[in-house]
ZAMARGU-4260 file (C-alpha; in steps of 0.2 Angstrom, whole numbers, plus 5000, padded with zeros to 4 digits):
<rodrens>
0) 5000/5000/5000 | 5014/5012/5004 | 5021/5009/4986 | 5004/5013/4979 | 5004/5030/4989
5) 5021/5034/4983 | 5016/5031/4965 | 5001/5042/4967 | 5012/5056/4974 | 5023/5054/4959
10) 5009/5056/4947 | 5002/5071/4957 | 5019/5078/4956 | 5018/5077/4937 | 5001/5085/4937
15) 5007/5099/4949 | 5021/5103/4936 | 5009/5103/4921 | 4995/5113/4930 | 5004/5123/4942
20) 4994/5115/4956 | 4999/5110/4973 | 4990/5093/4975 | 4996/5084/4991 | 5006/5099/4996
25) 5021/5093/4986 | 5026/5110/4980 | 5024/5120/4996 | 5015/5118/5012 | 4997/5125/5015
30) 4996/5144/5018 | 4988/5143/5035 | 4996/5134/5050 | 4996/5116/5049 | 5004/5100/5056
35) 5016/5101/5042 | 5024/5116/5050 | 5031/5104/5063 | 5040/5094/5050 | 5052/5107/5043
40) 5053/5117/5027 | 5051/5111/5010 | 5057/5099/5004 | 5061/5091/5021 | 5043/5090/5026
45) 5040/5078/5011 | 5053/5066/5018 | 5046/5067/5036 | 5028/5065/5030 | 5034/5049/5022
50) 5043/5043/5038 | 5028/5047/5049 | 5016/5039/5036 | 5026/5023/5036 | 5027/5023/5055
55) 5009/5024/5056 | 5006/5010/5044 | 5018/4999/5055 | 5009/5004/5071 | 4991/5001/5063
60) 4997/4984/5056 | 5005/4978/5072 | 4990/4971/5081 | 4984/4961/5065 | 5002/4954/5062
65) 5002/4948/5080 | 4985/4940/5079 | 4990/4932/5063 | 5006/4925/5071 | 4996/4919/5086
70) 4983/4910/5075 | 4996/4902/5064 | 5004/4895/5080 | 4988/4888/5086 | 4987/4900/5101
75) 4971/4908/5095
</rodrens>
């Protein structure tokens, strides 16, 4: 799923170049205050957004991975 999101971001980056848009805030952060302000200036916040997103995927997947592992061991 992370690769799909990265692919989508790359496509939106191309759309941003063609249209001058700012989809996914890839060209600059939003004008108002946002949580992106905590992640640093452009382009560093893009890297930190990816790191935070990947960490969230790991945390959200962990209970399911543990349950699958227990079920496969018959500890159900």
